[in-house]
Phi, psi and omega in degrees: 000327180291325177303319186289314177297319175288323181292322178291321179290323178296311174306315177302310178310303182288330173302317182296309183304315183298314177306315180305317183290323176287323176300317180301314183285326176299314182291328177291324176290329177288324173295319173297325178296312184301314180301326182285319178295320180299314182298315182298316180294311179298319174290333175283319181289326171297328177286330179276337180312308181252130182278346182271336184235143180268358183085208183230092180301322177305329181282327187285319177296320178299313182292323181286332181288324181289329171284328171302319178296316186296319181294321180297317178298320175301310185291333177287316177297322182300313177297318178304313185293321180288320173305325179291313185295319181286329173293318181293322184296317177300310178298321175296321181296316178299314174310309187301335179277357177090009180050060184304133174272148176269144182225152173059232187292325182293325177289319175297317183296315181301309175303314178287320176309301183307317184290307192271345178297328185278344188252148172292159177306319186297342181262001187289134182276059176253155178294148188265019188239147177073179178288121174250337190245154175301156178061034169059044176269123189261165184311308182317326189282350181298328183294329185272147187306134173241113181236166177052229179311319178293314182293324183291319169298329177290315186286323176299313177300315182297312181297319174298322174300306187292328176301312179303309179296327184278327174297326179289343180294000000 
């Protein structure tokens, strides 16, 4: 029960932190929006003041380019801020649970899963001869798309095969 209570407290704390971050970045974007609108208004009024001269559109484009860079900086910093908050939240939640260590088959399964879930089936380091898959599926079939139940059967079979191999070591 303590784990649930501490995770609930952690979730509330980081929800507030995330909302504060969202508010901060929204206010910065609104300030930048106002600066963009003011710059465009000023440049447009300068262009319209004189009927003989259209002003300098390049100057307006230059000022807007600077503001565009500010916008890009805001979005990059916002993304980094949110990623940091989420990483801190994950770390604290795991810490609340006592950072349980995996042992035996669970550790092997997780390690194998992490390796193979990121790779296309053609890159799996299984022998290319003989029947490798359930339901008499051969290596040659790896070249064809495997979705849904076939893929699930294949990842299960691969994990089970690798567990047996690691235990035999």
